C-alpha positions as CSV (number, residue, x, y, z in Angstrom):
1,X,0.0,0.0,0.0
2,X,2.8,2.4,0.9
3,X,4.6,1.7,-2.4
4,X,1.4,2.4,-4.3
5,X,0.9,5.7,-2.4
6,X,4.4,6.8,-3.2
7,X,4.0,5.9,-6.8
8,X,0.7,7.9,-7.0
9,X,2.4,10.9,-5.3
10,X,5.2,10.8,-7.8
11,X,2.8,10.7,-10.7
12,X,0.8,13.5,-9.2
13,X,3.9,15.7,-8.8
14,X,4.8,15.1,-12.4
15,X,1.3,16.0,-13.6
16,X,1.3,19.1,-11.4
17,X,4.6,20.2,-12.7
18,X,3.3,19.9,-16.3
19,X,5.3,19.3,-19.4
20,X,8.8,20.8,-19.7
21,X,9.0,23.8,-21.9
22,X,10.1,23.3,-25.5
23,X,11.5,25.7,-28.0
24,X,11.6,25.3,-31.8
25,X,14.6,26.9,-33.5
26,X,14.0,27.2,-37.3
27,X,17.3,27.7,-39.0
28,X,18.3,28.0,-42.7
29,X,19.7,24.4,-42.3
30,X,16.7,22.8,-40.6
31,X,14.7,22.6,-37.4
32,X,16.1,22.1,-33.9
33,X,13.8,21.5,-30.9
34,X,15.0,22.0,-27.4
35,X,13.5,20.7,-24.2
36,X,14.3,22.9,-21.2
37,X,14.9,21.9,-17.6
38,X,13.3,24.5,-15.3
39,X,13.8,22.4,-12.2
40,X,17.6,22.3,-12.8
41,X,18.0,25.9,-13.8
42,X,14.8,28.0,-13.2
43,X,16.2,31.5,-13.7
44,X,18.2,30.4,-16.8
45,X,15.2,28.8,-18.4
46,X,13.0,31.8,-17.7
47,X,15.7,34.1,-19.1
48,X,15.9,32.0,-22.3
49,X,12.1,31.8,-22.7
50,X,11.8,35.6,-22.2
51,X,14.2,36.1,-25.0
52,X,12.4,33.7,-27.2
53,X,9.0,35.4,-26.5
54,X,10.5,38.8,-27.3
55,X,11.8,37.6,-30.7
56,X,15.4,38.1,-29.6
57,X,16.7,35.1,-31.6
58,X,14.9,35.8,-34.9
59,X,17.5,36.6,-37.5
60,X,20.5,35.9,-35.3
61,X,23.4,33.7,-36.5
62,X,25.5,30.9,-35.2
63,X,28.7,33.0,-35.0
64,X,30.9,30.4,-33.4
65,X,31.1,26.9,-34.9
66,X,33.9,24.7,-33.7
67,X,33.8,21.1,-35.0
68,X,34.1,18.6,-32.1
69,X,33.2,21.2,-29.6
70,X,30.1,23.5,-29.8
71,X,27.9,25.7,-32.0
72,X,27.1,29.1,-30.4
73,X,24.6,31.7,-31.3
74,X,21.9,34.1,-30.2
75,X,23.9,37.3,-29.9
76,X,24.6,38.6,-33.4
77,X,22.7,39.4,-36.6
78,X,23.8,39.7,-40.2
79,X,27.5,39.6,-40.1
80,X,28.4,40.6,-36.6
81,X,25.9,43.3,-35.7
82,X,25.5,42.8,-31.9
83,X,21.9,42.4,-30.6
84,X,20.9,44.4,-27.5
85,X,20.3,42.2,-24.4
86,X,19.0,42.6,-20.9
87,X,21.0,42.4,-17.7
88,X,23.2,39.4,-17.1
89,X,21.7,36.5,-15.0
90,X,23.2,34.6,-12.1
91,X,25.1,31.5,-13.1
92,X,23.1,28.4,-12.1
93,X,25.8,25.9,-13.2
94,X,26.2,24.6,-9.7
95,X,22.5,23.9,-9.3
96,X,22.2,22.3,-12.8
97,X,25.2,20.1,-12.1
98,X,23.8,19.0,-8.8
99,X,20.6,17.9,-10.7
100,X,22.8,15.9,-13.1
101,X,23.0,18.3,-16.0
102,X,26.4,18.4,-17.5
103,X,27.9,19.7,-20.8
104,X,27.2,16.5,-22.8
105,X,26.6,16.0,-26.5
106,X,23.2,17.5,-27.4
107,X,22.8,19.7,-24.3
108,X,22.2,23.4,-24.5
109,X,24.0,25.8,-22.1
110,X,24.4,29.6,-21.6
111,X,27.5,31.2,-23.1
112,X,29.1,33.8,-20.8
113,X,32.0,36.1,-20.6
114,X,35.0,35.4,-18.3
115,X,33.2,35.9,-15.1
116,X,30.4,33.6,-13.8
117,X,27.4,35.9,-13.7
118,X,27.7,37.3,-17.2
119,X,25.3,35.3,-19.3
120,X,22.6,37.2,-21.2
121,X,21.2,35.8,-24.5
122,X,23.9,33.8,-26.2
123,X,23.7,30.0,-25.9
124,X,25.6,27.0,-27.3
125,X,24.8,23.4,-28.1
126,X,27.5,20.8,-27.3
127,X,28.6,18.7,-30.3
128,X,30.4,16.3,-27.9
129,X,30.8,15.7,-24.2
130,X,32.7,18.8,-22.8
131,X,33.5,18.1,-19.1
132,X,35.9,21.0,-19.1
133,X,32.8,23.3,-19.3
134,X,31.1,21.8,-16.3
135,X,30.7,23.3,-12.8
136,X,33.6,22.3,-10.5
137,X,33.6,24.8,-7.7
138,X,33.0,28.4,-6.8
139,X,36.6,29.2,-6.1
140,X,37.4,30.6,-9.6
141,X,35.8,31.9,-12.7
142,X,36.8,28.7,-14.6
143,X,35.6,26.5,-11.7
144,X,32.1,27.9,-12.1
145,X,31.6,26.4,-15.6
146,X,28.6,27.0,-17.8
147,X,25.0,26.4,-17.0
148,X,23.3,23.6,-18.9
149,X,19.6,24.2,-19.1
150,X,18.2,21.8,-21.6
151,X,18.8,19.3,-24.5
152,X,18.1,18.8,-28.1
153,X,15.2,16.4,-28.6
154,X,14.8,16.8,-32.3
155,X,17.2,18.0,-35.0
156,X,20.5,16.7,-33.7
157,X,21.3,15.9,-37.3
158,X,20.8,19.7,-38.1
159,X,23.2,20.6,-35.2
160,X,25.8,18.1,-36.6
161,X,25.5,19.7,-40.1
162,X,25.9,23.1,-38.6
163,X,28.9,21.8,-36.7
164,X,30.6,20.9,-40.0
165,X,30.1,24.0,-42.0
166,X,33.1,25.8,-43.4
167,X,34.4,28.5,-41.1
168,X,37.0,31.2,-41.4
169,X,36.5,34.9,-41.6
170,X,38.9,37.8,-42.2
171,X,38.1,39.3,-38.9
172,X,40.6,37.9,-36.4
173,X,38.1,38.3,-33.5
174,X,35.7,35.8,-35.2
175,X,37.9,32.9,-36.5
176,X,35.1,30.4,-36.1
177,X,32.4,32.3,-38.0
178,X,30.8,30.3,-40.8
179,X,31.7,31.5,-44.3
180,X,28.0,31.2,-45.3
181,X,25.7,32.5,-42.5
182,X,23.8,29.9,-40.4
183,X,20.7,31.9,-39.5
184,X,18.1,31.3,-36.8
185,X,15.1,32.4,-38.8
186,X,12.6,32.0,-36.0
187,X,12.4,30.7,-32.4
188,X,9.1,29.9,-30.8
189,X,7.9,28.3,-27.6
190,X,5.9,25.1,-28.4
């Protein structure tokens, strides 16, 4: 009886929590669907969803493509026109890691500057397992790592294709920029 009650309580909590949010990214190379993890990184997920709802990602490019590492986008339009963003958010990499979310192939995480609480709108998708990007400790900027807040549930083949586009740009500050733009044409909450 106790086991049945615990099982029913687990099912009830899952139903009460509702489905996890999903975001569809339509790119000029195909569709990618992300499933987000609000329990692991609530502020990060809400931040990302707010940008999606505001149309932040529409027309942005994947400006950093490194085969065998990541594809990164969400911050630039056309060829390197920087999009305006809101204030940075706190890094929840520690919380996400405690919930089991690491920088593994197919996960999505927030990009940031050299200090922990600097993520705004840019995100990346891991092409491979990247444990060097995981939270380790709060003692240093590098130790903080990068907050994983979801995963690709559809379109990993598109992510892989993007991860193999030809890169190289005359601007030395963007050496991993695709030669032919990879554009996020639209982003919507499903």
